[in-house]
DRENVO-550369 format. One line per 10 residues: number of its first residue (from 1); for each residue x negated, y negated, z of N, C-alpha, C. Coordinates in steps of 0.02 Angstrom, whole numbers, always signed. Layout:
// DRENVO-550369
NUM) X Y Z X Y Z X Y Z  ... .
END
This chain:
// DRENVO-550369
1) -6148 -8159 +12068 -6085 -8186 +12092 -6098 -8226 +12155  -6066 -8284 +12159 -6080 -8332 +12213 -6014 -8356 +12243  -6011 -8357 +12310 -5951 -8379 +12344 -5969 -8430 +12398  -5928 -8482 +12404 -5939 -8533 +12455 -5895 -8520 +12515  -5925 -8522 +12575 -5888 -8511 +12637 -5869 -8578 +12668  -5803 -8588 +12676 -5776 -8650 +12703 -5736 -8636 +12767  -5722 -8687 +12804 -5680 -8680 +12862 -5683 -8741 +12907  -5637 -8745 +12954 -5639 -8798 +13003 -5697 -8786 +13052  -5716 -8837 +13087 -5766 -8829 +13140 -5741 -8779 +13192  -5787 -8738 +13217 -5772 -8689 +13270 -5726 -8633 +13248 .
11) -5722 -8621 +13181 -5681 -8565 +13156 -5721 -8500 +13154  -5787 -8506 +13159 -5830 -8446 +13157 -5860 -8432 +13089  -5856 -8480 +13043 -5880 -8467 +12975 -5956 -8457 +12972  -5993 -8496 +13010 -6066 -8489 +13009 -6087 -8423 +13040  -6050 -8401 +13093 -6064 -8336 +13122 -6052 -8281 +13071  -5997 -8286 +13035 -5982 -8236 +12984 -6036 -8237 +12929  -6057 -8296 +12908 -6109 -8302 +12857 -6173 -8268 +12881  -6193 -8280 +12943 -6253 -8250 +12970 -6248 -8174 +12971  -6189 -8148 +12990 -6181 -8076 +12993 -6180 -8045 +12923  -6148 -8078 +12875 -6145 -8052 +12807 -6213 -8048 +12774 .
21) -6253 -8099 +12786 -6316 -8108 +12748 -6379 -8093 +12788  -6372 -8084 +12854 -6431 -8074 +12896 -6472 -8137 +12904  -6443 -8194 +12889 -6479 -8258 +12895 -6479 -8281 +12968  -6536 -8304 +12994 -6539 -8327 +13063 -6493 -8387 +13074  -6474 -8398 +13136 -6432 -8455 +13153 -6467 -8520 +13135  -6429 -8570 +13114 -6458 -8635 +13097 -6483 -8670 +13159  -6534 -8710 +13151 -6560 -8749 +13206 -6508 -8802 +13226  -6501 -8812 +13291 -6454 -8862 +13315 -6484 -8931 +13309  -6440 -8981 +13305 -6464 -9049 +13298 -6474 -9067 +13225  -6473 -9131 +13210 -6483 -9153 +13141 -6419 -9145 +13101 .
31) -6422 -9165 +13039 -6363 -9163 +12995 -6352 -9093 +12969  -6290 -9065 +12975 -6277 -8998 +12948 -6289 -8995 +12873  -6319 -8941 +12850 -6332 -8933 +12779 -6306 -8865 +12756  -6293 -8860 +12691 -6272 -8796 +12663 -6330 -8746 +12666  -6312 -8683 +12677 -6362 -8629 +12679 -6341 -8574 +12631  -6389 -8540 +12603 -6376 -8488 +12553 -6405 -8422 +12578  -6368 -8368 +12570 -6392 -8301 +12589 -6362 -8249 +12543  -6392 -8189 +12544 -6372 -8134 +12500 -6343 -8077 +12542  -6285 -8052 +12522 -6254 -7994 +12553 -6252 -7937 +12503  -6264 -7877 +12526 -6261 -7818 +12482 -6191 -7788 +12482 .
41) -6166 -7772 +12423 -6099 -7744 +12417 -6101 -7671 +12437  -6066 -7652 +12490 -6069 -7581 +12512 -6044 -7534 +12457  -6083 -7483 +12442 -6064 -7436 +12389 -6097 -7369 +12403  -6062 -7323 +12436 -6091 -7258 +12453 -6110 -7217 +12392  -6085 -7235 +12333 -6102 -7197 +12273 -6177 -7201 +12257  -6209 -7257 +12274 -6280 -7264 +12261 -6319 -7212 +12302  -6300 -7204 +12365 -6333 -7154 +12407 -6321 -7083 +12382  -6261 -7069 +12357 -6246 -7003 +12331 -6285 -6988 +12268  -6294 -7039 +12226 -6336 -7029 +12167 -6409 -7018 +12187  -6431 -7054 +12238 -6500 -7047 +12262 -6512 -6975 +12287 .
51) -6461 -6944 +12316 -6468 -6875 +12339 -6479 -6827 +12281  -6453 -6846 +12222 -6461 -6804 +12163 -6527 -6817 +12128  -6546 -6881 +12120 -6604 -6900 +12079 -6667 -6913 +12119  -6661 -6919 +12186 -6719 -6932 +12228 -6763 -6989 +12200  -6735 -7048 +12191 -6772 -7103 +12159 -6822 -7136 +12207  -6867 -7175 +12177 -6914 -7214 +12217 -6878 -7272 +12252  -6823 -7293 +12223 -6790 -7353 +12247 -6715 -7347 +12238  -6677 -7375 +12284 -6604 -7380 +12276 -6583 -7453 +12287  -6539 -7478 +12245 -6522 -7549 +12246 -6447 -7559 +12240  -6419 -7596 +12288 -6348 -7611 +12288 -6335 -7676 +12249 .
61) -6274 -7684 +12226 -6253 -7748 +12197 -6251 -7800 +12253  -6254 -7864 +12236 -6256 -7916 +12286 -6205 -7971 +12274  -6189 -8006 +12328 -6148 -8067 +12325 -6189 -8122 +12359  -6193 -8180 +12327 -6227 -8237 +12358 -6175 -8281 +12392  -6185 -8293 +12457 -6139 -8335 +12495 -6172 -8401 +12512  -6132 -8454 +12508 -6155 -8522 +12526 -6114 -8545 +12585  -6145 -8560 +12641 -6111 -8585 +12700 -6116 -8661 +12701  -6059 -8695 +12695 -6060 -8768 +12692 -6035 -8796 +12759  -6052 -8859 +12776 -6030 -8889 +12839 -5954 -8886 +12847  -5931 -8883 +12910 -5861 -8880 +12925 -5822 -8939 +12896 .
71) -5761 -8925 +12875 -5718 -8976 +12846 -5666 -8997 +12897  -5656 -9061 +12907 -5604 -9087 +12951 -5549 -9120 +12909  -5491 -9129 +12939 -5435 -9160 +12904 -5456 -9229 +12880  -5444 -9241 +12815 -5461 -9306 +12786 -5531 -9310 +12758  -5570 -9255 +12764 -5639 -9256 +12741 -5649 -9216 +12677  -5595 -9191 +12647 -5603 -9149 +12588 -5638 -9183 +12530  -5629 -9249 +12523 -5660 -9285 +12467 -5735 -9279 +12468  -5764 -9269 +12529 -5837 -9263 +12534 -5863 -9200 +12499  -5818 -9151 +12488 -5839 -9089 +12454 -5856 -9101 +12381  -5830 -9155 +12352 -5841 -9171 +12282 -5915 -9178 +12267 .
81) -5951 -9208 +12314 -6022 -9223 +12302 -6068 -9175 +12338  -6043 -9115 +12354 -6084 -9065 +12387 -6112 -9017 +12334  -6176 -9025 +12315 -6205 -8985 +12260 -6198 -8910 +12270  -6200 -8888 +12332 -6199 -8816 +12345 -6135 -8782 +12320  -6080 -8820 +12314 -6017 -8790 +12293 -6006 -8791 +12218  -6049 -8826 +12182 -6037 -8835 +12110 -6040 -8770 +12070  -6083 -8724 +12091 -6091 -8664 +12051 -6056 -8603 +12079  -6013 -8610 +12129 -5982 -8550 +12158 -5925 -8525 +12114  -5916 -8459 +12116 -5863 -8427 +12077 -5799 -8420 +12117  -5805 -8420 +12183 -5747 -8411 +12227 -5760 -8446 +12293 .
91) -5707 -8456 +12331 -5711 -8486 +12397 -5688 -8436 +12449  -5719 -8437 +12507 -5699 -8396 +12564 -5682 -8444 +12621  -5618 -8447 +12639 -5596 -8490 +12693 -5589 -8449 +12757  -5633 -8462 +12805 -5630 -8428 +12869 -5580 -8466 +12913  -5525 -8431 +12929 -5470 -8462 +12966 -5473 -8438 +13039  -5475 -8484 +13084 -5479 -8465 +13155 -5414 -8434 +13178  -5419 -8374 +13208 -5361 -8340 +13234 -5373 -8314 +13305  -5429 -8331 +13334 -5445 -8310 +13402 -5437 -8369 +13450  -5420 -8353 +13511 -5413 -8404 +13563 -5471 -8399 +13611  -5498 -8455 +13631 -5554 -8456 +13678 -5552 -8522 +13716 .
101) -5538 -8519 +13781 -5537 -8580 +13821 -5603 -8619 +13820  -5658 -8582 +13812 -5723 -8615 +13811 -5740 -8646 +13744  -5702 -8627 +13692 -5714 -8655 +13624 -5646 -8680 +13598  -5625 -8739 +13620 -5559 -8763 +13600 -5554 -8778 +13525  -5495 -8766 +13497 -5482 -8782 +13427 -5482 -8858 +13419  -5512 -8885 +13365 -5512 -8958 +13355 -5443 -8990 +13357  -5391 -8952 +13335 -5323 -8980 +13334 -5283 -8961 +13396  -5316 -8928 +13444 -5283 -8915 +13509 -5243 -8851 +13513  -5232 -8816 +13458 -5193 -8754 +13460 -5215 -8708 +13404  -5201 -8644 +13413 -5218 -8594 +13362 -5158 -8585 +13316 .
111) -5166 -8602 +13253 -5113 -8596 +13203 -5145 -8583 +13135  -5159 -8519 +13120 -5195 -8502 +13059 -5162 -8526 +12994  -5095 -8520 +12991 -5061 -8540 +12930 -5067 -8616 +12920  -5060 -8654 +12974 -5069 -8727 +12970 -5139 -8743 +12943  -5190 -8709 +12970 -5258 -8723 +12949 -5270 -8704 +12876  -5240 -8648 +12854 -5248 -8627 +12784 -5218 -8678 +12737  -5158 -8703 +12755 -5125 -8753 +12713 -5163 -8819 +12714  -5191 -8836 +12772 -5229 -8899 +12778 -5290 -8899 +12733  -5328 -8844 +12734 -5388 -8842 +12692 -5368 -8841 +12618  -5315 -8807 +12602 -5291 -8807 +12532 -5277 -8879 +12509 .
121) -5246 -8918 +12552 -5232 -8987 +12535 -5296 -9028 +12528  -5346 -9014 +12569 -5410 -9049 +12564 -5444 -9033 +12497  -5439 -8971 +12475 -5468 -8952 +12410 -5431 -8989 +12354  -5365 -8994 +12360 -5326 -9030 +12310 -5346 -9103 +12307  -5355 -9134 +12366 -5375 -9204 +12368 -5445 -9214 +12340  -5490 -9167 +12353 -5558 -9170 +12325 -5554 -9168 +12249  -5513 -9124 +12222 -5506 -9119 +12149 -5474 -9181 +12120  -5429 -9211 +12157 -5397 -9272 +12133 -5449 -9328 +12125  -5497 -9331 +12170 -5552 -9380 +12164 -5591 -9367 +12101  -5608 -9304 +12089 -5647 -9285 +12029 -5609 -9302 +11965 .
131) -5545 -9284 +11964 -5504 -9296 +11905 -5495 -9370 +11891  -5483 -9410 +11942 -5475 -9482 +11932 -5540 -9515 +11908  -5596 -9491 +11934 -5661 -9517 +11910 -5669 -9503 +11835  -5652 -9441 +11816 -5660 -9423 +11745 -5612 -9462 +11701  -5552 -9472 +11724 -5503 -9511 +11685 -5527 -9583 +11675  -5558 -9612 +11725 -5584 -9681 +11718 -5637 -9683 +11663  -5681 -9633 +11661 -5733 -9632 +11609 -5703 -9620 +11540  -5653 -9576 +11537 -5621 -9562 +11473 -5585 -9624 +11446  -5550 -9660 +11490 -5516 -9721 +11468 -5566 -9771 +11440  -5623 -9778 +11474 -5674 -9825 +11450 -5701 -9803 +11382 .
141) -5713 -9736 +11375 -5739 -9710 +11311 -5689 -9720 +11255  -5625 -9710 +11270 -5573 -9716 +11219 -5567 -9789 +11196  -5574 -9835 +11242 -5572 -9906 +11223 -5629 -9925 +11176  -5687 -9892 +11187 -5746 -9908 +11145 -5743 -9874 +11077  -5727 -9809 +11077 -5734 -9771 +11014 -5671 -9734 +10992  -5625 -9722 +11039 -5562 -9687 +11024 -5573 -9621 +10987  -5619 -9580 +11013 -5632 -9515 +10982 -5575 -9466 +10999  -5559 -9424 +10951 -5505 -9375 +10960 -5520 -9328 +11017  -5583 -9311 +11025 -5603 -9265 +11078 -5588 -9294 +11147  -5602 -9359 +11155 -5588 -9392 +11219 -5513 -9399 +11231 .
151) -5476 -9412 +11179 -5403 -9418 +11186 -5373 -9351 +11208  -5398 -9297 +11178 -5374 -9230 +11196 -5392 -9214 +11268  -5452 -9232 +11289 -5473 -9217 +11357 -5433 -9259 +11407  -5417 -9320 +11388 -5377 -9363 +11433 -5309 -9330 +11445  -5278 -9303 +11393 -5213 -9270 +11401 -5219 -9211 +11451  -5274 -9174 +11446 -5285 -9119 +11492 -5291 -9144 +11564  -5332 -9196 +11573 -5344 -9221 +11641 -5283 -9256 +11670  -5241 -9285 +11628 -5179 -9313 +11653 -5132 -9258 +11678  -5134 -9200 +11644 -5094 -9143 +11667 -5119 -9117 +11734  -5186 -9116 +11741 -5215 -9095 +11805 -5196 -9144 +11861 .
161) -5199 -9208 +11845 -5182 -9259 +11895 -5110 -9252 +11918  -5066 -9239 +11871 -4995 -9231 +11888 -4985 -9173 +11937  -5019 -9117 +11923 -5013 -9059 +11967 -5042 -9074 +12036  -5099 -9105 +12038 -5132 -9119 +12103 -5091 -9169 +12144  -5062 -9218 +12112 -5021 -9267 +12148 -4957 -9234 +12176  -4937 -9178 +12145 -4880 -9140 +12171 -4904 -9087 +12221  -4969 -9092 +12242 -5000 -9046 +12291 -4999 -8974 +12266  -5008 -8965 +12201 -5013 -8899 +12170 -5086 -8882 +12157  -5112 -8829 +12185 -5182 -8810 +12171 -5191 -8791 +12098  -5249 -8806 +12070 -5260 -8796 +11999 -5264 -8723 +11980 .
171) -5276 -8679 +12028 -5278 -8608 +12011 -5210 -8582 +11989  -5156 -8621 +12003 -5089 -8600 +11982 -5074 -8620 +11910  -5117 -8661 +11879 -5107 -8679 +11810 -5134 -8624 +11764  -5116 -8628 +11701 -5141 -8578 +11653 -5172 -8614 +11593  -5233 -8641 +11601 -5266 -8675 +11546 -5284 -8626 +11490  -5288 -8652 +11430 -5310 -8611 +11373 -5385 -8598 +11379  -5409 -8553 +11337 -5481 -8537 +11338 -5522 -8600 +11322  -5497 -8640 +11275 -5532 -8702 +11257 -5533 -8750 +11316  -5476 -8756 +11351 -5472 -8800 +11409 -5517 -8776 +11465  -5521 -8711 +11475 -5567 -8685 +11526 -5638 -8705 +11511 .
181) -5656 -8703 +11447 -5723 -8725 +11427 -5736 -8797 +11444  -5686 -8840 +11433 -5692 -8911 +11448 -5700 -8923 +11523  -5668 -8882 +11564 -5666 -8893 +11636 -5725 -8860 +11673  -5763 -8818 +11638 -5813 -8777 +11671 -5864 -8818 +11711  -5881 -8877 +11688 -5934 -8915 +11721 -5910 -8960 +11777  -5845 -8957 +11795 -5819 -9005 +11843 -5810 -8978 +11914  -5822 -8914 +11924 -5819 -8885 +11992 -5755 -8902 +12028  -5699 -8892 +11995 -5634 -8908 +12026 -5617 -8854 +12077  -5617 -8872 +12140 -5616 -8824 +12195 -5549 -8788 +12202  -5493 -8823 +12193 -5429 -8790 +12201 -5413 -8744 +12142 .
191) -5455 -8744 +12092 -5447 -8699 +12035 -5483 -8633 +12045  -5523 -8628 +12098 -5563 -8568 +12109 -5523 -8516 +12149  -5533 -8452 +12135 -5502 -8401 +12177 -5525 -8410 +12249  -5482 -8394 +12297 -5500 -8404 +12367 -5477 -8344 +12410  -5524 -8321 +12452 -5510 -8268 +12500 -5501 -8300 +12568  -5443 -8287 +12599 -5431 -8309 +12668 -5454 -8254 +12715  -5502 -8271 +12759 -5527 -8222 +12807 -5505 -8244 +12877  -5458 -8207 +12905 -5435 -8222 +12973 -5486 -8196 +13022  -5513 -8241 +13063 -5562 -8222 +13114 -5524 -8208 +13179  -5510 -8143 +13191 -5468 -8122 +13246 -5507 -8112 +13311 .
201) -5470 -8110 +13366 -5497 -8088 +13429 -5496 -8012 +13432  -5533 -7984 +13480 -5538 -7911 +13485 -5471 -7877 +13494  -5426 -7910 +13531 -5361 -7879 +13546 -5318 -7870 +13484  -5331 -7908 +13431 -5288 -7906 +13372 -5317 -7865 +13314  -5381 -7848 +13317 -5414 -7819 +13259 -5387 -7750 +13241  -5361 -7712 +13291 -5335 -7646 +13277 -5271 -7648 +13234  -5235 -7703 +13238 -5173 -7710 +13199 -5180 -7769 +13151  -5236 -7772 +13117 -5251 -7830 +13074 -5199 -7841 +13020  -5178 -7786 +12987 -5129 -7793 +12932 -5064 -7822 +12958  -5040 -7796 +13015 -4978 -7821 +13043 -4986 -7894 +13065 .
211) -5044 -7910 +13093 -5057 -7979 +13114 -5055 -8027 +13055  -5085 -8007 +12999 -5085 -8050 +12939 -5014 -8064 +12916  -4971 -8014 +12920 -4901 -8024 +12900 -4865 -8070 +12949  -4874 -8057 +13014 -4839 -8098 +13065 -4860 -8172 +13062  -4923 -8183 +13048 -4949 -8252 +13048 -4926 -8292 +12988  -4903 -8257 +12936 -4884 -8291 +12874 -4942 -8298 +12825  -5002 -8278 +12845 -5060 -8284 +12800 -5054 -8237 +12740  -5028 -8177 +12752 -5022 -8129 +12696 -4973 -8155 +12644  -4918 -8184 +12666 -4869 -8213 +12619 -4900 -8271 +12582  -4937 -8314 +12617 -4970 -8371 +12586 -5020 -8347 +12533 .
221) -5054 -8291 +12548 -5106 -8265 +12503 -5078 -8229 +12442  -5011 -8223 +12438 -4981 -8191 +12379 -4976 -8240 +12321  -4995 -8302 +12330 -4997 -8350 +12276 -5053 -8331 +12227  -5048 -8355 +12164 -5100 -8337 +12115 -5170 -8356 +12138  -5217 -8311 +12129 -5287 -8326 +12144 -5306 -8325 +12216  -5262 -8301 +12260 -5276 -8296 +12331 -5276 -8223 +12354  -5312 -8209 +12408 -5311 -8144 +12440 -5326 -8155 +12513  -5312 -8105 +12555 -5324 -8113 +12627 -5351 -8048 +12656  -5392 -8055 +12706 -5415 -7998 +12746 -5430 -8024 +12816  -5448 -7979 +12861 -5460 -7999 +12930 -5525 -7968 +12955 .
231) -5556 -8003 +13002 -5618 -7979 +13033 -5620 -8009 +13103  -5657 -7978 +13148 -5669 -8006 +13214 -5744 -8020 +13218  -5764 -8081 +13203 -5835 -8098 +13198 -5871 -8085 +13264  -5839 -8100 +13320 -5871 -8089 +13385 -5886 -8015 +13396  -5837 -7972 +13379 -5847 -7900 +13385 -5902 -7876 +13338  -5901 -7901 +13276 -5953 -7882 +13227 -6022 -7904 +13252  -6026 -7962 +13284 -6090 -7986 +13310 -6115 -7940 +13366  -6070 -7916 +13408 -6089 -7870 +13461 -6113 -7804 +13432  -6079 -7779 +13380 -6099 -7716 +13350 -6166 -7722 +13314  -6180 -7781 +13288 -6243 -7792 +13252 -6303 -7784 +13299 .
241) -6292 -7791 +13364 -6346 -7784 +13413 -6358 -7712 +13433  -6314 -7666 +13412 -6317 -7597 +13433 -6353 -7553 +13381  -6375 -7495 +13404 -6400 -7445 +13358 -6342 -7420 +13314  -6357 -7398 +13252 -6302 -7377 +13207 -6253 -7328 +13237  -6278 -7277 +13274 -6233 -7227 +13302 -6189 -7257 +13357  -6217 -7304 +13396 -6177 -7336 +13448 -6125 -7383 +13418  -6145 -7417 +13364 -6098 -7462 +13329 -6040 -7421 +13301  -6054 -7362 +13274 -6002 -7320 +13246 -5955 -7296 +13302  -5983 -7279 +13360 -5942 -7258 +13417 -5896 -7315 +13440  -5923 -7376 +13441 -5884 -7436 +13459 -5827 -7445 +13409 .
251) -5844 -7437 +13345 -5794 -7444 +13292 -5739 -7391 +13299  -5760 -7330 +13315 -5712 -7276 +13324 -5665 -7290 +13382  -5693 -7317 +13436 -5652 -7334 +13495 -5598 -7386 +13477  -5616 -7431 +13431 -5569 -7483 +13410 -5522 -7459 +13355  -5535 -7399 +13329 -5493 -7372 +13276 -5505 -7405 +13209  -5566 -7429 +13197 -5582 -7463 +13135 -5613 -7414 +13086  -5585 -7410 +13026 -5609 -7362 +12976 -5676 -7383 +12946  -5690 -7447 +12946 -5751 -7472 +12914 -5772 -7538 +12947  -5834 -7559 +12938 -5854 -7625 +12964 -5814 -7680 +12932  -5793 -7728 +12972 -5755 -7785 +12945 -5794 -7823 +12893 .
261) -5860 -7826 +12902 -5903 -7862 +12855 -5899 -7830 +12786  -5897 -7763 +12783 -5891 -7729 +12719 -5826 -7748 +12685  -5774 -7755 +12725 -5708 -7773 +12697 -5710 -7843 +12667  -5744 -7890 +12700 -5749 -7958 +12674 -5787 -7959 +12608  -5843 -7924 +12606 -5884 -7922 +12545 -5845 -7891 +12488  -5813 -7834 +12502 -5776 -7799 +12449 -5716 -7840 +12426  -5683 -7874 +12473 -5626 -7916 +12455 -5647 -7974 +12410  -5705 -8003 +12424 -5732 -8056 +12382 -5744 -8029 +12312  -5773 -7971 +12309 -5789 -7937 +12245 -5726 -7925 +12205  -5675 -7897 +12239 -5612 -7880 +12205 -5573 -7942 +12183 .
271) -5576 -7995 +12224 -5540 -8057 +12208 -5562 -8084 +12140  -5626 -8075 +12124 -5653 -8101 +12061 -5646 -8051 +12003  -5613 -7994 +12017 -5603 -7945 +11964 -5668 -7912 +11943  -5712 -7899 +11992 -5777 -7870 +11977 -5776 -7795 +11991  -5816 -7758 +11953 -5826 -7686 +11965 -5901 -7672 +11959  -5920 -7611 +11976 -5990 -7592 +11970 -5997 -7531 +11925  -6045 -7535 +11879 -6067 -7474 +11845 -6134 -7456 +11875  -6156 -7395 +11864 -6215 -7369 +11898 -6267 -7345 +11848  -6330 -7351 +11866 -6384 -7320 +11829 -6422 -7275 +11877  -6447 -7220 +11852 -6480 -7171 +11896 -6538 -7137 +11861 .
281) -6591 -7127 +11899 -6650 -7093 +11872 -6702 -7086 +11927  -6760 -7062 +11908 -6813 -7050 +11958 -6842 -7115 +11985  -6839 -7169 +11945 -6866 -7232 +11968 -6818 -7269 +12015  -6754 -7270 +11996 -6706 -7310 +12035 -6635 -7286 +12024  -6595 -7289 +12077 -6523 -7282 +12073 -6494 -7350 +12092  -6450 -7378 +12050 -6430 -7447 +12060 -6359 -7461 +12039  -6326 -7507 +12074 -6260 -7531 +12055 -6267 -7599 +12022  -6230 -7610 +11968 -6233 -7673 +11930 -6163 -7704 +11928  -6160 -7769 +11937 -6096 -7804 +11939 -6076 -7829 +11870  -6014 -7815 +11851 -5985 -7841 +11789 -5912 -7859 +11801 .
291) -5884 -7899 +11757 -5812 -7912 +11758 -5775 -7850 +11734  -5718 -7837 +11763 -5676 -7782 +11738 -5661 -7792 +11664  -5658 -7738 +11626 -5645 -7739 +11555 -5704 -7767 +11514  -5764 -7762 +11540 -5824 -7783 +11502 -5843 -7730 +11452  -5858 -7751 +11391 -5880 -7704 +11339 -5951 -7678 +11353  -5966 -7619 +11328 -6030 -7585 +11343 -6090 -7627 +11323  -6087 -7660 +11265 -6145 -7699 +11243 -6159 -7757 +11291  -6106 -7790 +11314 -6116 -7846 +11361 -6138 -7820 +11429  -6114 -7761 +11450 -6136 -7732 +11513 -6211 -7717 +11510  -6234 -7695 +11452 -6306 -7681 +11444 -6347 -7744 +11456 .
301) -6320 -7802 +11435 -6355 -7865 +11445 -6362 -7884 +11518  -6321 -7855 +11561 -6327 -7867 +11633 -6395 -7842 +11659  -6418 -7788 +11628 -6483 -7759 +11647 -6540 -7798 +11616  -6536 -7810 +11550 -6588 -7848 +11514 -6560 -7869 +11447  -6578 -7929 +11426 -6553 -7955 +11362 -6574 -7911 +11303  -6632 -7878 +11308 -6655 -7834 +11254 -6607 -7775 +11244  -6577 -7750 +11298 -6531 -7694 +11293 -6468 -7716 +11256  -6446 -7777 +11267 -6387 -7802 +11232 -6403 -7815 +11158  -6460 -7847 +11147 -6479 -7866 +11079 -6491 -7804 +11035  -6523 -7753 +11063 -6540 -7694 +11023 -6494 -7634 +11037 .
311) -6435 -7647 +11064 -6389 -7594 +11084 -6375 -7545 +11026  -6382 -7480 +11041 -6364 -7428 +10993 -6302 -7391 +11017  -6306 -7364 +11078 -6249 -7329 +11107 -6260 -7322 +11182  -6208 -7300 +11217 -6212 -7290 +11289 -6195 -7217 +11304  -6237 -7185 +11344 -6224 -7118 +11367 -6190 -7124 +11435  -6128 -7100 +11440 -6085 -7115 +11498 -6058 -7051 +11529  -6056 -7051 +11596 -6022 -6999 +11633 -5989 -7032 +11693  -5929 -7010 +11710 -5895 -7036 +11769 -5932 -7013 +11831  -5936 -7055 +11881 -5973 -7039 +11942 -5949 -6973 +11973  -5882 -6965 +11978 -5856 -6904 +12009 -5876 -6842 +11971 .
321) -5878 -6847 +11904 -5898 -6789 +11863 -5971 -6772 +11873  -6013 -6824 +11880 -6085 -6812 +11891 -6097 -6779 +11958  -6064 -6803 +12010 -6073 -6774 +12077 -6048 -6702 +12078  -5992 -6690 +12045 -5964 -6621 +12043 -6011 -6574 +12007  -6042 -6598 +11952 -6087 -6555 +11913 -6155 -6548 +11944  -6180 -6601 +11976 -6244 -6598 +12010 -6303 -6621 +11969  -6295 -6630 +11904 -6350 -6654 +11861 -6321 -6676 +11794  -6360 -6716 +11758 -6339 -6737 +11691 -6338 -6678 +11643  -6385 -6632 +11652 -6387 -6573 +11609 -6323 -6532 +11616  -6300 -6525 +11679 -6238 -6487 +11691 -6178 -6524 +11662 .
331) -6179 -6591 +11665 -6125 -6631 +11636 -6123 -6621 +11560  -6181 -6617 +11530 -6185 -6606 +11457 -6154 -6538 +11440  -6169 -6488 +11480 -6142 -6421 +11468 -6066 -6420 +11476  -6041 -6459 +11524 -5970 -6460 +11538 -5931 -6506 +11490  -5968 -6546 +11452 -5936 -6591 +11404 -5910 -6656 +11435  -5934 -6672 +11496 -5912 -6734 +11529 -5961 -6792 +11516  -6019 -6776 +11487 -6066 -6829 +11467 -6052 -6846 +11395  -6038 -6909 +11382 -6015 -6928 +11315 -6052 -6989 +11290  -6049 -7001 +11225 -6079 -7060 +11194 -6025 -7110 +11177  -6037 -7173 +11194 -5989 -7226 +11181 -6022 -7282 +11142 .
341) -5982 -7318 +11102 -6007 -7373 +11062 -6004 -7439 +11098  -6021 -7492 +11061 -6029 -7558 +11090 -5963 -7586 +11119  -5906 -7564 +11092 -5842 -7591 +11114 -5809 -7551 +11170  -5842 -7500 +11194 -5815 -7461 +11250 -5807 -7506 +11311  -5749 -7502 +11345 -5737 -7542 +11405 -5762 -7503 +11466  -5814 -7530 +11497 -5847 -7496 +11553 -5800 -7492 +11612  -5797 -7434 +11644 -5754 -7423 +11701 -5794 -7424 +11766  -5760 -7442 +11820 -5793 -7442 +11885 -5819 -7372 +11901  -5883 -7367 +11918 -5912 -7303 +11936 -5941 -7264 +11877  -5937 -7291 +11816 -5971 -7258 +11760 -6047 -7257 +11774 .
351) -6077 -7199 +11763 -6150 -7193 +11766 -6174 -7194 +11694  -6216 -7243 +11678 -6231 -7257 +11607 -6307 -7259 +11595  -6327 -7231 +11539 -6394 -7242 +11511 -6385 -7274 +11443  -6415 -7333 +11433 -6407 -7369 +11370 -6464 -7350 +11323  -6446 -7335 +11261 -6494 -7322 +11208 -6500 -7386 +11167  -6561 -7408 +11154 -6569 -7472 +11118 -6634 -7470 +11078  -6638 -7517 +11031 -6698 -7524 +10990 -6707 -7597 +10972  -6764 -7625 +10992 -6778 -7696 +10978 -6838 -7700 +10931 .
END
């Protein structure tokens, strides 16, 4: 899973990217470039399984984040030709919500809702450029050969153009499965799910949920394909310099139940409708990422194509049942370890062993 991090200059997006992925700060000077890093999805279940199986290795699921150069008003069209954004599954818009006299906002004032709406409009304008380019090619092709496929695609792109010209993001449309297939290669940015991350000051982080409501960001994020959460990147950066126990004490003083970074990663995961199933044994305890409602045979392919191709059955136990029993043998005795077929819909937290034959 891959997410692109966007935002205005001085919003703190690169700081957040560095904290999420452990990537060093970019060198100053020269032309800004996109950077890629990996963040691990926090999942205490992997550690609990490791306590039972004592494996050689434990592996968390991951999210790949792409940090792209800051976007300014009127520059959204430049995103069309940014290769780093073409393959992302979701967007993360870091919205500035902190005030700092030493770091002035480019627009002169702090207004998170204004900034969220501005970037949304830039994404719409970027998509309009892409759609108009495609329509020009389709019109030329139709004049030459008048293929039914091109005529059908033109009708689709005219519908997209109409929505974009009305400043409607494409994620609010409901294309058919066939239309989604046609659009897959065009990287239409306003059609992607987007997480709004409010970058708060320390004084606001204790009441983040209330702040999101007051600012209007939470209401804005109730639109289809949007979600919102809050983090204080400056505070997270300070905690990153501390020993784990000191960071936890700092977090407790602020009344924070969990690291803000964990919340951003998990929110990205949830926005895309992703869940984790688990595998456990003496070699490795691991979390694997799948779409919600994935069938068992396809989930097996997440591990290796041979498991999907030669799928026989899945041996499944719910994580809570395994922890309560203490071992797979005890689960078998209790009747909580069961066999499922290829069409079983894997649930979040299922601990699975796939049986296969190639």
